[in-house]
N, C-alpha and C positions, 0 to 999 in steps of 0.2 A: 531734715531729709525725709522724703516720702517715697514709698514704694507703691507702684501701681502697675497696671497691665496695659490698657489700650490694646494695640495689636502686638506689642512687644512688652515683656516684663522689663521694668526699668527703675532706676532711681532718679529722683529729681531733687536738686538742692536749690532753693530760691536764692535770688541775688540779694546781697547786702550792699552792693555798689551797682545801682541800676544803670550807671553810665558805661559799664563794661559790656561788650557783646557777650551773649551766652555761649557756652561751649557744649558741643555734642561730643561726648567721650565714647570712643569705639575701641574696645579691648582687643587683644591678640588671641590666638588660638589657646583654648584652655582657660581663658579668663572669664570673668563674669561682670555684672553691672556695677559692682563695687570696686573693681580693680583700679581704675584710673581716677577715681574721685580724689584721692590724695594728690595725685599729679595735677589735676585740674585746679585744686585749691592752691597749690604751690605756684603754678605759672600764671594764674589769673585770679588773684585774691578778690573776693567779693562778687565774682561773676556767677550767674545762674549756671548750673551744671545739669545736663540731661544725659543719662548714661543707660542705653538699652543693652539688653542681653542678646547676643547672637542667637539666631533662630535655628541654626543647623548644629547637629551633633556629629562629631567625628570620633568614634570610639569613646563616646561619653564626654568629649571635650567640646565646649561651645565654640562655634565659629559663626561668621556672618554669611558664608557661602561655601558650597561644596568644592573640593578639589579632587583631582583624579590621582595625583601623586604630588610629592614635594615640588612646589613651583609650577605645577600643571593644573590650571583651573578649569572647572566646568563653566564655560562662559555663558551658557544659557542660564545656569543657575545664578551666576554673578548678576546678570541683567534682571532676572526675576527678583532676587533678594534686594537689589539696589532700589528697585521701584517700591517694594514692600516697605523698606526702611524709610524711603522718602515719604510715603503715605503716612507712616507712623509719625514722622516728624511734623507733618502738616497737622495731624490730630493733636500732638503734644503742644505745638505752638498755640493752637486755639484754646486748649485746656489751661495752659499755664500763662498765656499772655506774652509769649516770647517773640522777639524779633528773630530773623533768620540767624542761626548760630554759625560760629566757626567750628568746623570739625577738628578734633584732635584725636588722631588714630594711630595705633601702634600695630605694625606687622599686618595681620589679617584685617584689623580695623582700619589701618591706613589704606589698604587695598580697596575696601568697600567705600571708603571716603573718596578715593580717586574715581571709582565708578560712579558715585553720586555726582561728582563734579561734571562728568561727561554726560550722564544720562538725565539728571534732574538738577541742573545748575541753579535753578531758581530757589532751591530750598536751603542753600548754604551761602553765607557771606564770605567764606574763605576756608582755608584748611591748613593744618599742620600735619604733615605726613612723616611719621617716624619709621624708618626702615621699610618703605613701600616697594612694591613691584608693579609692573604693568598688569592691570587686571583684565584688560580687553585688547585683543590683537588689533581690532579695527574700530577704534572708538569714534563717536561723532566728532566733528571738527567745528571750530570757530564759534563756540557758544559761551565762552567764559568772560569776555568783555572786561578785562582788567581785574578779575577776581584775584585777591592776594592768596598765594600758596607758598608755604615753606616746606621743603623736603630736606630731611636730615638723614643722611646715609652713613654707614660705617665702613671704613676702608678695610677692616678685617672681618666683615660680615660673612659668615659661612653659608648663609641662606640666600642672600640677595646679591647676584653678580653685579659688579660695577656697571657693566654694559646695560643691564636691565634698568637700573636706577637712572642712568643717563638717558635712556630711551624714554622713560616715563617723563622726565623733566622736559625733554624736547617736545613730546606730544602735548603736554599741558601748555607749553609756551605757544605751540602752533595753534592751540585752541583759544588763545587769547589771554591766558592767565598772566598775572604779574608775579612771576616766579622767582624765588630765591632757592638755590640748591647748594647745600653745604655738605661736604664729606668730612667726617670727623675720624680721628684715630680711635676707633671703637669697633666692637663686634655687633651682634644683632640687638643686644639689650641696650636700653637707654642709659645714658651717663649723666653726670652733673652738668657737663657741657651742653647736652641736649636741653636740659631744663633751663639753663641760663639763656641759651639762644632763643628758645621758645618764649620765655618770659619777656625778653627784650623785643621780640618780633610782635607779640600780642600787644604789648604796651604802646607800640608805635601805630597801631591800627586807628 
């Protein structure tokens, strides 16, 4: 495992199974670049892992973009930070010799991954979105061209309304994603079922 900066502080774990697509790990609010590495290793053994630290601080807690209140996003900042993250990803692919990765994001990390899919679809091969919300009210349309996306929502999630998750799934489908959306008997945090479904989905790519 190596730590480096480029435009984002990050961890990089080289592949031991080069046949697997690399994963871009995107943590939730208050996490850091090490948070999702164990999850990445569990769901995609042997894959290269690239895990950046969110560049925004909210009361000292790292995030990938600003929000105005719980569930209310600064959409101009979402767009700016998504492009910054995409530029970092291009730099990291060149440095580490990576193919386009599959994003694996949780909560705030899932939201920035969804924004990346809409704004810079060329940098991702697909995405697993754990407990995401709609990050942009008026996203671009029709650019995903069959890109595989898995959304895992929680039926008892106190943060993400079911309607919001359903709207995100609808808009990604309208943009051309090959989307799978599952709602699990869970709250906001990931469960073993999330890990099992993610592992199965990634193995089928």
